[in-house]
C-alpha positions in Angstrom: -68.4 -95.6 -33.8 -67.8 -98.7 -31.6 -66.2 -98.7 -28.2 -63.0 -99.7 -29.5 -62.7 -96.8 -31.9 -64.0 -94.3 -29.2 -61.2 -95.6 -26.8 -58.5 -95.4 -29.6 -59.6 -91.8 -30.3 -59.4 -91.0 -26.5 -56.1 -92.4 -26.2 -54.7 -90.5 -29.4 -56.2 -87.2 -27.8 -54.5 -87.9 -24.6 -51.2 -88.7 -26.3 -51.4 -85.4 -28.3 -52.0 -83.5 -25.1 -49.1 -85.1 -23.3 -46.8 -83.9 -26.3 -47.8 -80.3 -26.0 -49.0 -79.6 -22.3 -46.5 -79.0 -19.7 -48.8 -77.9 -16.8 -49.4 -80.9 -14.8 -52.8 -80.2 -13.4 -54.2 -79.2 -16.8 -52.9 -82.5 -18.4 -54.2 -84.6 -15.7 -57.6 -82.9 -15.8 -57.8 -83.7 -19.4 -57.0 -87.4 -18.6 -59.6 -87.7 -16.0 -62.2 -86.0 -18.2 -61.5 -88.2 -21.2 -61.5 -91.3 -19.0 -64.8 -90.4 -17.5 -66.3 -89.7 -21.1 -64.9 -92.7 -22.5 -65.9 -95.2 -19.8 -69.3 -93.6 -19.0 -68.1 -92.9 -15.4 -69.5 -90.2 -13.3 -66.2 -88.9 -12.2 -62.6 -89.7 -12.1 -59.7 -89.0 -9.6 -56.0 -89.1 -9.8 -54.3 -89.8 -6.5 -50.6 -89.2 -5.8 -48.8 -91.0 -3.2 -47.2 -88.7 -0.4 -44.4 -91.0 0.9 -43.5 -88.6 3.7 -47.1 -88.5 5.2 -48.1 -92.0 3.9 -51.2 -90.4 2.4 -52.8 -90.4 -1.0 -53.9 -87.0 -2.1 -55.9 -86.1 -5.1 -54.0 -84.0 -7.6 -57.2 -84.1 -9.8 -60.7 -84.9 -8.4 -63.6 -84.3 -10.8 -66.5 -82.6 -9.0 -64.5 -81.5 -6.1 -63.5 -78.2 -5.1 -60.9 -79.4 -2.6 -58.2 -81.7 -2.3 -59.0 -85.3 -0.8 -56.4 -86.8 1.5 -56.7 -90.3 2.8 -54.6 -92.9 4.6 -52.3 -94.6 2.0 -53.4 -98.0 3.6 -57.2 -97.5 3.5 -59.8 -97.9 0.9 -60.0 -99.3 -2.5 -57.2 -96.7 -3.5 -55.0 -97.8 -0.5 -55.4 -101.5 -1.5 -54.4 -100.8 -5.1 -51.5 -98.8 -4.0 -50.2 -101.6 -1.7 -50.9 -104.5 -4.1 -50.1 -102.8 -7.4 -53.0 -104.6 -8.9 -56.0 -103.3 -10.7 -59.3 -103.8 -8.8 -62.7 -103.7 -10.3 -65.5 -103.3 -7.7 -69.0 -103.8 -8.8 -70.8 -102.9 -5.5 -68.6 -101.1 -3.2 -71.1 -101.5 -0.4 -70.4 -105.3 -0.4 -66.6 -104.9 -0.3 -65.1 -104.6 3.1 -62.2 -102.7 1.6 -64.3 -99.6 0.8 -63.7 -96.7 3.1 -67.0 -94.8 3.1 -65.6 -91.8 5.0 -64.8 -89.8 1.9 -68.3 -90.2 0.8 -69.7 -89.1 4.2 -67.4 -85.8 4.1 -68.3 -84.9 0.5 -71.9 -86.0 0.3 -71.1 -88.0 -2.7 -72.3 -91.7 -3.1 -70.0 -94.3 -4.7 -71.7 -97.4 -6.2 -69.1 -99.0 -8.3 -65.3 -98.5 -8.9 -62.4 -99.1 -11.2 -59.1 -98.6 -9.6 -55.7 -99.0 -11.3 -52.2 -98.3 -10.2 -50.0 -95.5 -11.5 -46.4 -96.5 -11.9 -43.1 -94.6 -12.7 -40.5 -95.8 -15.3 -38.8 -97.8 -12.5 -42.2 -99.9 -12.0 -42.8 -98.3 -8.5 -46.5 -97.4 -7.7 -46.6 -93.8 -7.2 -50.3 -93.2 -7.4 -53.8 -94.5 -8.2 -56.1 -93.6 -10.9 -59.8 -94.3 -10.1 -63.1 -94.1 -12.1 -66.3 -94.4 -10.3 -70.1 -94.9 -11.0 -70.3 -96.3 -14.5 -73.6 -96.0 -15.9 -75.6 -98.8 -17.1 -73.9 -101.3 -15.0 -70.3 -102.1 -13.6 -66.9 -101.8 -15.2 -65.4 -104.4 -17.4 -62.0 -105.9 -18.2 -62.0 -103.9 -21.4 -62.5 -100.8 -19.2 -59.7 -101.8 -17.0 -57.5 -102.2 -20.0 -58.2 -98.7 -21.2 -57.7 -97.2 -17.8 -54.3 -99.0 -17.2 -53.2 -97.6 -20.6 -54.2 -94.1 -19.5 -52.5 -94.6 -16.1 -49.3 -95.8 -17.7 -49.0 -92.5 -19.6 -50.0 -90.5 -16.5 -47.2 -92.2 -14.6 -44.6 -91.2 -17.1 -46.0 -87.7 -17.5 -46.0 -87.1 -13.7 -42.5 -88.4 -13.4 -41.3 -86.3 -16.4 -43.2 -83.1 -15.1 -41.9 -83.5 -11.6 -38.3 -83.8 -13.1 -38.8 -80.8 -15.2 -40.2 -78.7 -12.3 -37.4 -79.8 -10.0 -34.9 -78.8 -12.8 -36.7 -75.5 -13.2 -36.7 -74.8 -9.5 -33.0 -75.5 -9.2 -32.5 -73.0 -12.2 -34.5 -70.4 -10.6 -32.7 -70.8 -7.3 -29.4 -70.6 -9.3 -30.4 -67.4 -11.1 -31.6 -65.7 -7.9 -28.2 -66.8 -6.3 -26.3 -65.3 -9.1 -28.1 -61.9 -8.9 -27.8 -61.8 -5.2 -24.0 -62.3 -5.5 -23.7 -59.2 -7.5 -26.0 -57.1 -5.3 -24.2 -58.1 -2.2 -21.1 -56.1 -3.5 -23.0 -52.9 -2.9 -25.7 -52.7 -0.2 -27.0 -49.5 -1.6 -28.2 -51.0 -4.8 -29.3 -54.2 -3.2 -32.7 -55.4 -4.6 -32.1 -53.6 -7.9 -32.3 -56.6 -10.1 -35.3 -58.0 -8.1 -37.1 -54.7 -8.8 -36.1 -54.5 -12.5 -37.4 -58.1 -12.9 -40.8 -57.1 -11.2 -41.3 -54.0 -13.5 -40.3 -56.0 -16.5 -42.7 -58.7 -15.7 -45.4 -56.2 -15.2 -44.7 -54.4 -18.6 -44.8 -57.9 -20.2 -48.2 -58.7 -18.9 -49.7 -55.4 -19.6 -48.4 -55.8 -23.2 -50.2 -59.2 -23.3 -46.9 -61.2 -23.9 -47.1 -64.9 -23.4 -46.4 -66.5 -20.0 -43.3 -68.2 -21.6 -41.9 -65.0 -23.0 -42.6 -63.2 -19.9 -40.7 -65.6 -17.9 -37.8 -65.3 -20.3 -37.8 -61.5 -19.9 -38.0 -61.8 -16.1 -34.9 -64.2 -15.9 -32.8 -61.8 -18.3 -34.0 -58.9 -16.2 -32.9 -60.6 -13.0 -29.5 -61.2 -14.6 -28.9 -58.1 -16.6 -26.2 -56.7 -14.5 -24.3 -59.9 -13.8 -21.3 -58.9 -15.8 -20.7 -56.2 -13.0 -18.9 -59.0 -11.1 -15.8 -57.8 -13.1 -16.2 -54.1 -12.3 -13.8 -53.1 -9.6 -15.4 -51.9 -6.2 -13.6 -48.4 -6.8 -15.8 -47.9 -9.6 -19.0 -49.8 -8.7 -19.2 -48.2 -5.3 -17.9 -44.7 -6.1 -19.9 -42.1 -4.3 -19.5 -39.5 -6.9 -20.3 -39.4 -10.7 -17.9 -41.5 -12.7 -15.5 -39.9 -15.1 -15.2 -40.8 -18.7 -12.7 -43.8 -18.1 -14.8 -45.2 -15.3 -17.8 -44.9 -17.4 -16.2 -47.1 -19.9 -15.2 -49.6 -17.3 -19.0 -49.6 -16.0 -20.3 -50.2 -19.5 -17.9 -53.1 -20.0 -20.3 -55.1 -17.9 -22.8 -55.5 -20.5 -20.7 -57.5 -23.0 -19.3 -59.4 -19.9 -22.9 -60.4 -19.0 -23.3 -61.6 -22.7 -20.4 -63.7 -22.4 -21.2 -65.3 -19.1 -24.9 -65.8 -19.8 -24.1 -67.3 -23.2 -21.9 -70.1 -21.5 -25.1 -71.3 -19.7 -27.0 -73.9 -21.5 -30.5 -72.5 -21.0 -33.6 -74.7 -22.0 -35.3 -73.9 -25.3 -37.8 -71.5 -24.1 -35.1 -69.5 -22.1 -32.5 -69.3 -25.0 -33.0 -65.6 -25.5 -32.1 -64.6 -21.9 -28.5 -63.7 -23.0 -29.7 -61.5 -25.8 -32.4 -59.7 -23.7 -30.0 -59.1 -21.0 -27.2 -57.6 -23.3 -29.6 -55.2 -25.1 -30.9 -53.4 -21.9 -28.7 -50.4 -22.6 -29.5 -50.2 -26.4 -31.8 -47.3 -27.6 -34.3 -47.0 -30.3 -32.2 -44.2 -32.0 -29.1 -46.1 -31.9 -27.3 -44.1 -29.2 -27.0 -46.9 -26.7 -24.5 -49.9 -26.3 -22.7 -52.2 -26.6 -23.7 -52.7 -30.3 -25.6 -49.3 -31.3 -28.5 -51.2 -32.6 -31.7 -49.5 -33.3 -35.5 -49.7 -33.8 -36.9 -53.2 -34.2 -33.3 -54.7 -34.2 -33.6 -54.6 -30.5 -35.4 -57.4 -29.0 -38.6 -56.9 -27.3 -36.9 -58.3 -24.1 -34.2 -55.7 -24.5 -36.8 -52.8 -25.0 -38.8 -53.9 -22.0 -35.8 -54.3 -19.6 -34.3 -50.9 -20.8 -37.3 -49.2 -19.5 -37.7 -51.2 -16.3 -33.9 -50.6 -15.6 -34.1 -46.8 -16.0 -37.2 -46.5 -14.0 -35.9 -48.6 -11.2 -32.5 -46.6 -11.3 -34.2 -43.3 -11.1 -36.6 -44.1 -8.1 -33.8 -45.6 -6.0 -31.2 -44.0 -4.0 -27.7 -44.0 -5.4 -24.3 -43.0 -4.0 -24.4 -39.6 -5.9 -28.1 -38.7 -5.7 -31.4 -39.0 -4.0 -34.3 -41.0 -5.4 -36.7 -39.5 -7.8 -40.5 -39.4 -7.4 -42.3 -42.2 -9.4 -44.3 -39.9 -11.4 -41.3 -37.7 -12.1 -39.2 -40.8 -13.3 -42.0 -41.9 -15.4 -42.3 -38.2 -17.0 -38.4 -38.4 -17.7 -38.7 -41.8 -19.5 -41.9 -40.6 -21.4 -39.8 -37.5 -22.7 -37.6 -40.0 -24.5 -40.4 -42.2 -25.7 -40.1 -42.9 -29.4 -36.4 -41.7 -29.5 -34.7 -43.9 -26.8 -37.5 -45.9 -25.5 -40.2 -47.9 -27.2 -43.5 -45.9 -26.7 -45.7 -48.9 -26.2 -43.4 -50.3 -23.4 -43.5 -47.0 -21.8 -47.2 -46.9 -21.9 -47.3 -50.5 -20.5 -45.1 -49.3 -17.7 -47.5 -46.6 -16.8 -50.5 -49.0 -16.9 -48.6 -51.5 -14.6 -47.6 -48.5 -12.1 -51.3 -47.4 -12.0 -52.7 -50.8 -11.5 -50.2 -51.2 -8.7 -51.0 -47.9 -7.2 -47.3 -46.8 -7.5 -48.5 -43.6 -9.2 
């Protein structure tokens, strides 16, 4: 296979990875390793520009177990950041722009280098992609063309992932604010939703669920009681057991939760959040509410949050009773495993509690 075919194959592999990998570090590590392999370089580094500190820092640095931070105006990388032009350096020891301080601090020896700018979709230079120590001679213009193509993909990807992570961070902040707005109405139950989320996440991980599904379940757990925003304080904060009418009012929060959450345009991997939240009072034998569904018709998220919710409620102080010991609470839940609760979910709760030394 000739060099052109190898580089085309590498670019196709990179493009496929970009389409399916959302974790930025994983993706850039693949870009760096593919670049090094394709160009015959000893290692590659992806630098991101930190405008606030006027520094370049290594988001990926092959062969390094620590982050590299350098002044954005120094070295070959700083030169390329400032000029926005590709730089091929055949012998760095003869180039006054080369800064040997990084080599001195790491014990590495740079002989030759290929450094190209990384740009965002607006054409702004946001970082630098550098390959060093090409075996068998210096880097060529063909090498530069290849790395510029990789850097172009890296730039767009970094921008897209950054926007995605910013959007995700905003969503998480909003979800937490929504949960806190409910719990602020009753100081005694403050922290309930956070604890249910913690237990639900622990159960999910002990069941071996994917990180994506676990996150979806955790969000649903955090919002499972949001419909209580429509429950009057006289019912929500009543210091005594509720009467039959008040129980009906309290139960109405589940359907209200569903209506509110269904009005939110969740991204694709969070689209089951409303369903998971609504089903946390359903029971395997069909005795739950609001729909009275049973068995496998209840989503895995609903089954997990149901167990997490009951355990948290039993072990927390309420207006009308004191908290139950965790072992006793687990025993109460286990007594209903297979009828009200999913036995595998209960087992996973026990494994989580034991691992966390709760019991």
